[in-house]
C-alpha positions in Angstrom: 69.8 120.1 103.2 72.3 122.3 101.4 70.7 123.8 98.2 72.9 124.3 95.1 72.7 125.0 91.4 75.4 122.4 90.8 77.0 119.6 92.9 80.2 118.0 91.6 81.1 114.6 92.8 84.9 114.1 92.5 87.7 116.5 93.2 90.4 115.6 90.6 91.3 118.0 87.8 88.2 117.0 85.9 85.8 117.8 88.7 87.7 120.9 89.8 87.8 122.4 86.3 84.1 121.8 85.7 83.3 123.3 89.1 85.6 126.3 88.2 83.6 126.9 85.0 80.3 126.7 86.9 81.4 129.2 89.6 82.7 131.7 87.1 79.3 131.6 85.4 77.6 132.6 88.7 76.2 129.1 89.6 76.2 128.1 93.3 78.5 125.1 93.2 79.5 122.5 95.7 82.2 119.9 95.2 82.4 116.7 97.2 85.7 114.8 97.4 86.1 111.4 99.2 89.7 112.0 100.0 91.1 114.5 102.5 92.5 116.7 99.7 91.5 117.6 96.2 93.6 117.1 93.2 93.3 113.4 92.3 96.3 112.5 90.1 97.6 116.1 90.8 99.1 114.7 94.0 102.2 116.6 95.0 103.3 115.3 98.3 104.8 118.0 100.5 107.7 117.0 102.8 109.2 119.3 105.5 112.3 118.2 107.5 113.9 120.8 109.8 112.7 123.6 107.7 113.9 122.0 104.4 110.9 121.7 102.0 110.6 119.2 99.2 107.7 118.1 97.0 107.3 114.9 95.0 104.6 114.0 92.5 102.7 110.7 93.1 100.4 110.9 90.0 100.8 113.1 87.0 104.3 114.6 86.5 104.3 117.1 83.7 102.3 119.8 81.9 102.9 121.0 78.3 102.5 124.1 76.3 99.7 122.3 74.3 97.5 122.2 77.4 95.7 125.4 76.4 92.5 125.0 78.4 94.4 124.2 81.5 96.6 127.2 80.9 93.6 129.5 80.5 92.6 128.5 84.1 96.1 128.9 85.3 96.3 132.4 83.8 92.8 133.4 85.1 93.8 132.2 88.6 96.9 134.3 88.7 99.6 131.6 89.1 101.4 131.9 85.8 104.4 133.3 87.6 104.8 130.1 89.6 105.4 128.0 86.4 109.0 126.7 86.3 110.9 124.7 83.7 111.8 121.0 83.9 115.5 120.4 83.5 116.7 118.3 80.6 117.6 114.9 82.0 117.3 111.6 80.1 114.6 109.0 80.1 116.6 105.8 80.5 116.3 102.0 80.6 117.2 100.0 83.7 118.4 96.6 82.7 120.4 94.0 84.8 121.0 96.6 87.5 122.5 99.2 85.0 121.2 102.4 83.5 121.3 102.3 79.8 120.3 104.7 77.1 117.3 104.0 74.9 119.3 104.2 71.7 121.8 101.6 72.9 119.0 99.0 73.1 117.4 99.7 69.7 118.1 97.7 66.6 119.1 100.6 64.3 118.8 98.7 61.0 115.3 97.6 61.9 114.4 101.1 63.0 115.7 102.6 59.7 113.8 100.1 57.7 110.5 100.7 59.4 110.8 104.5 59.9 109.3 105.4 56.4 106.0 103.9 57.6 105.6 107.0 59.9 104.7 109.0 56.8 102.4 106.3 55.3 100.4 104.8 58.1 97.4 106.3 59.9 96.6 105.8 63.6 92.9 105.7 63.1 91.5 102.2 63.8 94.9 100.9 64.9 96.0 99.7 68.3 99.2 100.9 69.9 100.9 97.6 69.0 99.7 97.3 65.4 100.7 100.9 64.6 103.9 101.4 66.5 105.4 98.0 65.8 105.3 99.0 62.1 106.9 102.4 62.9 109.9 101.2 64.9 110.0 97.5 63.9 108.5 94.5 65.8 111.6 93.7 67.8 112.2 97.3 68.8 108.6 97.6 69.8 108.6 94.4 71.9 112.0 95.0 73.6 112.0 98.7 74.1 109.2 101.0 72.9 106.2 99.1 74.3 107.6 99.4 77.8 107.7 103.2 77.5 104.1 103.2 76.3 103.1 101.0 79.3 104.8 103.4 81.6 102.4 106.3 80.6 99.2 104.8 82.1 101.0 102.2 84.2 99.4 99.2 82.5 99.8 97.2 79.3 98.9 99.3 76.3 99.2 97.0 73.3 95.4 97.2 72.8 95.0 100.9 73.4 93.7 103.0 70.5 96.9 104.4 68.9 95.3 107.8 68.3 94.5 108.2 72.0 98.0 107.7 73.4 99.8 110.8 72.1 97.7 113.5 70.5 98.9 116.3 68.4 97.7 119.6 69.8 98.4 123.2 69.0 101.2 124.6 71.2 101.4 127.9 73.0 104.5 129.6 71.6 104.7 131.9 74.6 104.8 129.0 77.1 107.5 126.5 78.1 107.2 123.2 76.1 107.0 121.3 79.4 106.8 122.6 82.9 105.6 122.3 86.4 105.0 124.7 89.3 107.0 125.9 92.2 105.2 123.5 94.6 104.2 120.8 92.1 101.2 120.2 90.0 98.8 120.3 93.0 99.3 124.0 92.9 96.7 124.1 90.2 94.2 122.0 92.2 94.7 124.3 95.2 94.2 127.5 93.4 91.0 126.2 91.8 89.8 124.9 95.1 90.3 128.4 96.5 88.1 130.0 93.9 85.8 132.5 95.5 82.3 131.1 95.8 83.2 127.4 95.3 82.2 125.3 98.3 84.4 122.3 98.8 83.9 119.5 101.2 86.6 116.8 101.5 86.3 113.4 103.2 82.8 113.2 101.7 82.3 109.8 100.1 79.0 109.9 98.2 77.0 106.7 98.6 73.6 107.4 97.0 71.9 109.8 94.6 68.2 110.3 94.0 66.3 112.3 91.5 63.2 113.9 93.1 60.9 116.6 91.6 63.5 117.8 89.2 66.4 117.9 91.6 69.2 115.6 92.6 69.6 114.6 96.2 73.2 113.6 96.9 74.0 111.8 100.2 77.4 111.2 101.6 78.6 108.8 104.3 78.8 111.7 106.8 75.0 111.7 106.7 75.2 115.0 104.8 72.7 115.7 102.1 73.1 118.1 99.1 70.4 119.2 96.7 71.2 120.4 93.2 69.5 121.1 89.9 72.6 119.9 88.0 74.7 116.8 88.9 78.3 116.4 87.8 80.0 113.1 88.1 83.8 113.4 87.9 84.6 110.0 89.3 86.0 106.8 87.8 83.6 105.2 85.3 82.7 102.3 87.7 81.9 104.7 90.5 79.7 106.8 88.2 78.0 103.7 87.0 77.2 102.6 90.5 75.8 106.0 91.5 73.6 106.2 88.4 72.2 102.7 88.7 68.8 103.7 90.1 68.6 107.0 88.3 69.5 106.1 84.7 70.2 102.3 84.3 71.0 102.7 80.5 73.8 105.2 81.1 74.9 103.2 84.2 75.2 100.1 82.1 77.0 101.9 79.3 79.5 103.3 81.8 79.9 99.8 83.2 81.3 98.5 79.9 84.6 100.3 80.6 87.5 98.8 82.4 90.1 100.5 84.6 93.4 99.8 86.4 94.7 100.9 89.7 98.2 102.5 89.8 100.1 101.6 93.0 102.6 104.4 93.5 105.2 104.8 96.2 107.3 107.9 96.5 110.6 107.9 98.3 112.7 110.9 99.4 116.5 110.4 100.0 119.2 112.8 100.9 121.4 113.6 97.8 124.6 112.3 99.3 123.1 108.8 99.7 122.3 108.4 95.9 125.0 107.6 93.3 122.5 107.2 90.5 123.0 109.9 87.8 120.1 112.3 87.3 117.3 110.8 85.2 113.8 111.9 84.2 112.6 108.3 84.6 113.8 104.7 84.5 111.9 102.1 82.5 112.8 98.5 83.3 111.4 96.0 80.8 109.5 93.1 82.4 110.1 94.4 85.9 107.6 94.6 88.8 107.2 98.3 88.2 106.2 100.2 85.1 108.4 103.2 85.8 110.4 105.1 88.3 109.8 108.8 87.8 112.3 111.1 89.5 112.3 114.7 90.8 115.6 115.3 89.1 113.8 117.4 86.5 113.5 120.0 89.3 116.7 119.7 91.2 117.0 120.4 94.9 120.1 121.1 97.0 119.1 118.7 99.8 117.0 115.8 98.5 116.2 113.6 95.5 112.8 112.0 95.0 111.6 108.9 93.1 108.1 107.6 92.5 107.8 103.9 91.8 104.7 103.0 89.8 104.3 99.4 90.7 102.3 96.6 89.0 99.3 95.6 91.1 99.2 92.8 93.7 102.6 93.2 95.3 103.2 93.0 99.0 105.1 95.8 100.9 108.2 93.7 101.5 108.6 93.0 97.8 108.1 96.6 96.8 110.6 97.8 99.5 113.2 95.3 98.3 112.9 96.5 94.7 113.1 100.2 95.7 116.3 99.7 97.7 117.9 97.5 94.9 117.2 100.1 92.2 118.4 103.0 94.2 121.3 101.2 95.8 120.4 102.3 99.3 119.1 100.6 102.5 115.7 101.5 103.9 117.5 103.2 106.7 118.8 105.8 104.2 115.4 106.6 102.9 114.3 109.8 104.5 110.5 109.5 103.8 108.0 107.4 101.9 104.5 108.1 100.7 101.9 105.9 99.0 99.1 106.8 96.6 96.6 104.7 94.6 95.2 106.3 91.4 92.6 104.9 89.0 93.2 105.2 85.3 91.0 103.9 82.4 91.9 100.9 80.3 91.1 102.1 76.8 90.5 99.7 73.9 89.8 99.9 70.2 86.2 100.9 69.8 86.4 103.6 72.5 85.5 106.3 70.0 82.2 104.5 69.2 81.6 104.0 72.9 82.0 107.8 73.4 79.8 108.7 70.5 77.1 106.5 72.0 77.7 108.0 75.5 77.2 111.5 74.2 74.1 110.5 72.3 72.6 109.1 75.5 73.4 112.4 77.3 71.6 114.5 74.6 68.7 116.3 76.2 70.0 115.7 79.7 71.6 119.1 80.3 71.5 118.7 84.1 73.5 115.5 84.1 77.2 116.1 83.3 79.9 113.4 83.1 83.6 114.1 83.0 86.8 112.4 83.7 89.9 110.8 82.2 88.0 108.0 80.4 86.4 110.2 77.6 88.7 111.8 75.1 92.0 110.6 76.7 93.9 110.4 79.9 96.1 113.5 79.5 95.4 116.4 81.9 94.3 118.5 78.9 91.8 115.8 77.8 90.2 116.0 81.3 89.9 119.8 81.2 88.7 119.7 77.6 85.9 117.3 78.5 84.9 119.4 81.5 84.8 122.5 79.3 82.6 120.8 76.7 80.2 119.5 79.3 79.9 123.0 80.8 79.1 124.3 77.3 76.4 121.6 77.0 74.9 122.8 80.4 74.9 126.4 79.2 73.8 125.7 75.6 
């Protein structure tokens, strides 16, 4: 049985960042990831055709200058020089087969009438719908704005807490406002995974955890067993709940209260000459079968263009393929390559702050059980890293 100070279950950015903090503190750390690569929503698919390389994001798409904890890791890992800007191309609507600007679909008188509420209303205690429908007007919210909010976590967001959708954070003035990396966001996952002293095992699906004589015994489906004084769960809330069922039923039940959604994403790569669509950052099509189509046009390439369709759940492959070809105006034979990815994202609701306060109270005194992920302070990349940093501080405190 492999002996460790810390075992991290889950190799997304939450698990990777917490593992990074542990290794840098001199703790013998092992990370177990059920998939064959680490990164989670940092999923930059790499495509190589006759020596021509192209990457396409299948999960998260952008980093920002306000991601200060993430940037600390990037700087310490020595990859700041691989940061590149995203080109300014528009976010657009796709209606009746045509690309339309956002402004063209807004009711301007309604917007002007509602806009002063921006300076009077507070987000605290408000849902996305109750807050933003008063900021832009009810019709503007229903017809246009709500669909952009839904596109962020690829699920309906009317009932999300308004203060957890877009947070105001201090920005690094020496950093690009929004950026990516030479080979996509997964560059960050790869450099963390390569940290000296960090043991990473992929294709390890953890199926049981015991607590024996002050140590956790973590067993994976490869019959491997790993012992650790400290356990980190960086998995979706439902998975963490299941793994803790026999160890701590109270925490397991509390985690089980949360809901989540699966994001069904399909990335397609097409040679540039086959696409007539003007460059866009993303297409939002109200009431369509997808939440968004996010393009690689923000980092142009001389050979290819890439588009990731974030579909609503429950669709068959034929339906998805038909919609992809309709939107892009190409036949399947013109599509150079496709790649699929399923990501799990939390479904947040009003009252989440109270849920989190209760969760942290339940963890008080349990320094050797750490929980991190995108379902704590928010779904943004920085929220994940910040949670990991605060959990590491609790371990060391």
